N, C-alpha and C positions, 0 to 999 in steps of 0.2 A: 504494500500500500504506500504509494509515493506521496499521497496528500494527507498523511496522518499528522495531526498537530496536538499539542498539549498546552492547556492553560490552567490556571488556578483561580478558583472563586474565593474572594476574600471579604465579601460583605453579604449581609442577610438578604438584601433584595435580589441579588443575582443568584443566591443559593435557592431561594423559593422558586425562581424562574426555571430552575433545572428540572422541576418535577416531571413534566410530560416526557422528556427524552430519557430521564433517569428511570421512570417506570417502564418505558419501552425496553430499555436495556435489561432491566431486571427480569421482565417476562421472557426475554430471549436467552436467559442463562439457566439451563435446566437444574443445575445443582445449587442455585442461589437460595439463601434462607430469607425468611421474613426480616431478620435482623439487618439485612443489607438493603432493604427496600426503602424508598422515600416515604412510603406510608408509615413506616416505623421511625425512620431517622429524622424526618422533618418535624413531626410532633415532639420528638425528644429535644431537638434544637430549640423549638419554641419554648419549651419548659426550662431547659438547662443551659442554653447557649450563652457564650461569652461575648458575642458580637464580633468574634474574630475567627470565622471559618477559614480553613485551608483545604478546600476540596479540589483535588487535582482531577482534571477531566481530560480524557483522550478521545479525540474525534477523528473520524475518517470522512471528510466532507461535512455533511450536515448530520451525520449519524454519530451517536455516542458509542464508543468502543470500550470504554473503561472509566471507572471512577474510584478514587481513593478518598473517602470522606474523613478528613481530619479537622481538628480545630486547635487553636492556641489557648493554653491556660497559663496565666502568669502567676507564679508563686515566688516566695521569698528567695529561693535559690536560683531563680531565673525562669524564663519561659520554657514551656515544653509543648510538644504536639501529642495529642491523644486521638483515638478514633471517636467519631460521633457515635453516640449510643453507649459509651463506656459506663459501666456500672450496672445498667439495666439490660444490656445485651449479653447473652451467654456466649455468643460467637461474634467476633468482629473480623472483617476481611475487606479486601479490595473486591470490586465487582468488575469482571472482565468478560467481554463477549467471547464466544467460542472461536471467532476468527480474529481476535485481537493479535497484533504482531508479537513476535518473540521479544522478550525484554520489556513488555508493557508495564509490569509491576515496578521494575527498576526505574523506568522513566517517570511514572507517576510519583513515586517517592522522592526522586531527585527534584522534581518540580516543586513539590510541597515544601521541601526543606530549603529551597532556594529563595522563597518569598521573603523571609526575614533576613536582615543583614548578618554577616558573620559575627558571632559572639552573642547574638540576641536570643538564641535558643540553647538551653542547657542539655536537652535530650529530646528524643522522640520514642515513645513507648507504644509499640504495636502489640496490644494485649489480646488474649482470648482468641488466638488464631486456631481454627479447627484443622484437623488432618486434611491435606489436599489444598490448603491455602497457598495462593501464589506468593504471599508475603513471607512464608516460612523460609524460603531460600533467596529472599531479596538481597541484592548486593548493595553495600554502602557506597554512596556517591563520594566523589573526592572531598576530603576534609572531614569525613565521618568514619567512625569505626562501628562495627556491629557485634552484638552479643546476643546469644540465644539461650533461653532457659525454659524448662518445663513450667507450664501454668497449671491451673486447677484441672482436675479430671472431670469429664462429662460422661457418665456411664450411658451406654447405648444398648438397647435390646434389639438384636437382629431378628427379623421376621422372615424366615426361610421361604423361598419360592415354593408354592404349593401348600403352604400351611393352611389348614382349614379351621382350626379353633385353638383354644388356649392349651390343649393337651400337647401340641407339637411345639410350643413356644416357651411356656413358663414351667418352673420346677413343680414337682408333685406336692411339695410342702406348701407352696403358695396356692396351688389349686384347692387344697384342703381348706385353707383360710378363706378363699373366695366362696367356696360352698357354704362354709359356716356363716359368713357374713350375709349371704343371700337368704339363708334359712332364717336368720335372726331378723332381717328386714321384713321378710314375709310375716313373721310372727308379730312384728311391730306395726302391721297394717299395710304392708306391701310397699314396693319402691317403684319410682318412675323417674326417667331422665328426660328433660326437655332441653332443646338446643335453641340458643338465642337467635332471633331474627332481627332485622332492622327495627321492627316495632317494639321488641321486648328487651333489646340490648341495654337501653338506657336505664331500665329498672333492675336488670341483673347485675350490672357492674357495681352499683352501691352495695348490693347484698354480698358480692365477693369481698369488697372492702371491709364490710362489717364482720363477716365470718373469718377472714384472714386475720383481723385484729383479735378476735376471740381465740383463734388457734394459737397466736403468739403470746397472748397474755399469760398463759400458764408457763411460758418459758422466760418470763421477765422482760419481754420486749413488746413494743406496740405493733410491730410488723411494718414492713416497708411501705405498704399501701396507705398507711395513715399519714405519711409525709405529704403535705399539700402539693408540692411540685410533682411528686411521683403520681399522685392521684390525678392531677391536671393532665399529665402526659398520657395516662391511659384513657382518660375521658376524651382526649383529642384523637388518640391513635386508633382506638378500638372500632369506631364506625368505619374508618378508612380501611382498616385491615379486613373487616367483615365484607365490605363492598368489593374488595380485591380477592376474596375467597382465601384469605390467609389466616382467618380467625375462626375457631370453633369454641364458643363459650357455652357451658352446659351446667344446668342446675339439677341436683338430685333431691327428690322429695321422698320421705319415708313416712308412711301413715298420713300423707297429705301435707306434712310440714317440711319446710326447707331444711335440709341437712348439710348440703355442700354445694359449692360452685367451683367449677374447674375451668381454667383458662388454657386452651391449647392453641398452638400455632401450627400451621400446615405449610409444608414446603413442596409445592408441586404435587405430583402423584406418589412420591416416594417416601416422605418422612413426616413424622409427627413430633412436635416438641411439647412436652408437658411443662408449661411455663410457670403457672401459679395455681394454688388451690386454697380454698377456705372451707373449714369444716366446723360444724357446731359441736363443741365438746359434749353437749347433752346427748348426742347420738354415738358416743364412743363405743358403746356395746355393739352397735350394728356395723362398725368399721366403715364409715362412708368413704374414706380414702381408698380402701381396698376395692369397694364397689365401683368407684369412679375410674380408677386405673384399669380394672378388669374390663369395664365397658369400653374405655378408650382404646385399649389394645385389641379387643374384639373388633371394634370398628376398623382399626388399621388393617387387621388381617383380612376382613371382608372386602376392604377397598384395594387390596393387593399392594399395600405399602411395604417398603423394605426395612425400615428402621423406626424404632420408637425411642426418642431421646429423652432421658431424664434430666439432662442439662447439668449445670454446674454444681459440684459438690459430691463428695463420696459417702453420703449417708447410707447406712446399712440397709434400709428398706429397698433401695434401688437394686442392690445385688440379690435380694430375696426374690425379685422378679426375674432374675437371670441376666441382668444387664452386665456388660463388661466395660472395663475402663477404656476411655478414649481421651488421652491427655491433650489438653490444649497447649499452646506455646506462646511465649512472649519473645518478641524480637525488639531489642533495645538498641537505639542508635545514639552515640555520644560523639561530640566533637573530637576529632583525632587528637590523641594525647591525653584525654581525660579518663580513659578506661582503667 
């Protein structure tokens, strides 16, 4: 491609204007996750933005071929670049079209780092890079050195081709727990799961916030969703994600009463991400978390998906479902001589 060019968006107005071509690029990348979409990242920026985006864009003519969405955060030790979505995104990555030229990730990173004058940046942290990320092997541009280290694990349950039900996917010990939870729910008046629509999403999200808070109160925490900025982000993002078919929010009722709300993200036809859950402790006996995970995995099997992602953190319950570790990576760039 002889007409490929790279530029960096450095203000909020131009960043918002990227939405149409950014969405088109996202739809053209089969392995892209919702965490890379503008439907996720632009609401995040509206809630948490510093006013200093550093979003590198690769274009071939009028078409966007790649995007590296970073931003500048100023701290006492100096400015640093971080990915848009940091903190609330379990995976961060550049977004590259399948036909992007070789070295596209290197080019995007070099462009983003070149915006600020020499000495203005103390570091660039490319965090939460999933396996297969183009940024894992990125090369440091002149004047920078690169360091790589393991990040948090994100356990993944593989869904084998031809799987028909939970018997071929989850361990027998977990299947016994599912059966027990379903029997208890039936004795408690029966259970039903409803999926949010554009008309019901606005009422379901506050219930998730409430239940998420109840779940964390017993652990001495208010829960992340009680943060006003986090709540504002999800209130902005979820209708956009639902319209783009990236969100599946579900409510579980036991005996007609709300017991849990589950926040799932969908990546194309292949993957499901279990992002957040809120459970009423009053229904602990019926194990609403077990019921919701079982239903979500059954849906994924029925839909022919390949993977069920439990996302960041190595909590024991994830391995009880048969998930295996999938480590993320951090790539850190420092001015040459500071390593």
